[in-house]
N, C-alpha and C positions, 0 to 999 in steps of 0.2 A: 617513430615508427607508426604507420597506418596500420588500423585495423580492416582485415579482410575477412569475410563471411567466412563461413565454413562451406565447403563445396563438397559435391558427391565425387568420390576418387580420392579425397584426400587421404593420407596416409594416417594413421593413429597418432604418430609423433607431431604431425602439422596441425591435425585437430586438436590436440593437448596445448599446442603451442598457441594457437589461434585465441581458443579459450582463455588460456591464463592471461594473454596479452590484453584482451579486451575488458577482463575483469579488473586487471590492476589498473589499466585506465580508467576505467569507469568509477573505480574508487577513489583514484586522484581528482578526477572531475567531481565528485561528490562534496569534497571538502568546500569546492567553490560554490556549490548549488545550494549548500544547506544554509538557510535563514536563521541564524542563531535565535534572535527574538521570538520567531515563530515557535521554535523548538520549545524555548522558555514558557511560551504561552500555552502551548499543548500540556506542559508537564503541570501547570497551574490547573487548567482545565480538569486533568486527571485526579490531582490531589483533592480538588473541591467537589468532583462529581460525585452524586449518591451512587451512581451507577455508570459502570463504561461498558457499552456495547461494542464488539470487536465483529466486525463482517468481513468476508471475503470470498470469494469464488473461483473454483478452478485452481491452479497454480498459486493466485494470491491467498487463496483460502489456506495452503500452508503457511504462509508466512503470517496471517492473521491468526492461526493458531498458536505459532511460537510467541507472538506479542501477548495475547490471551495469558497462556502459561506464564510469563515474565509478570504479568499484573497480580496473578494469583500467588505467585512467590512473595510478591511484595505485600501481600495483603490488600490487595485493592480489591473491591466488590466489581466483579467483570462477568460478562456472558460472553460467549461467542457461537457463532453459527456461520455455515456455509452453503446451508440448504435455502432456498428460497421460500418455501413457506414460514421456515422458521424465522427467517430475516424479516418477513412481512410482519408476522405476530411479536416478535421482540420490537419492530419499529412504532407498532400501534400502542405497545405499552411503556414507551419511554416518557419519561417527565421533562419538563424544561430544565431541571437542575442535574440532567445525565447528560453523558458525552457518547457521540456515535465516532468511532474510529473505523475508517474504511479503506480497505487495501484493494487496489485495482491496478495491475500494470498497465493496461489500456485507457482506464476511466471511462468505459463506454459500456461496460456490463449491465446489462437491464435491472438484474437483481439488486445490484447495489445502488444504482439511479433511483430504483422505485423508494428504496428504503430512505436514502437523503430524501427526497420529495416528501414523504409521509413525516418524517420528523422534523425538518425543517417548519410545518405548519404548526407544530408543537412549540416551536420557539428553542428546540434543541441544538446546542453548538455541534459542529461536525467537521470531522477533520478528515482530510483525505492524504493517504499516501499512493505517490503513482508517478508512473514515468514521463506523463504527459502533460505540461503546464497548460495546455491548451484544450485539453480534453473537457468534455460535458461535467465529469465529477470535479475537476479542479475548479471551475466555474461556480459550480454549485455549492462547494463547502465554505465554511468559515476559515478554516484553517488549512493550509495546504503544505506539505513536504513532499518535494519533488526528486525524485531519483534520475537517474541518466543512464540511459543505453542506446544502443544504436538499433534502428530498427532494421530487419533483416530479411530476406526471402525464406531463409530456413527458420526463422525464430530462435535461433541460438541466443538472442540478447534476452530471453524470458529467463533464462538461468543467470545470467549477469544482473537484471533487475532483481532477481531475487535476492543475491547476495547484497547489492547495494541497499535495498529496503530493508533488511537485516539491520 
């Protein structure tokens, strides 16, 4: 079945069917996209880090919040921000034995790109979770987990990308 974008005028039933189909297709695609050795490397960095700084803005901030929550539940020293000023301050205070985990659907959000630039100068390991392998963020980070979603005119893919990144 081919995924169709949600269109103005679609019935509620059609919208739900399209969203469910696109989500299930993206989850199946994710199995093929995941680079298991990279995930293992990220886990290693999390376990060895003095501190894990988790950032994301907009809708990606919601996913970053959940990841931060999971870090705390596991007893991992972590901090989170979705505020540009706080992200800058956290970045400025990171050390080479810390880990920066960045969530960004597009991989082009200025706030997170600035943070990556700041910490790279300090030798901090960076990890990106994004939907676009060729984004600026993907090219800038040490470790990359790429999710898959279809870019659409109504941005309904943002919901799918959130589910996949989770």
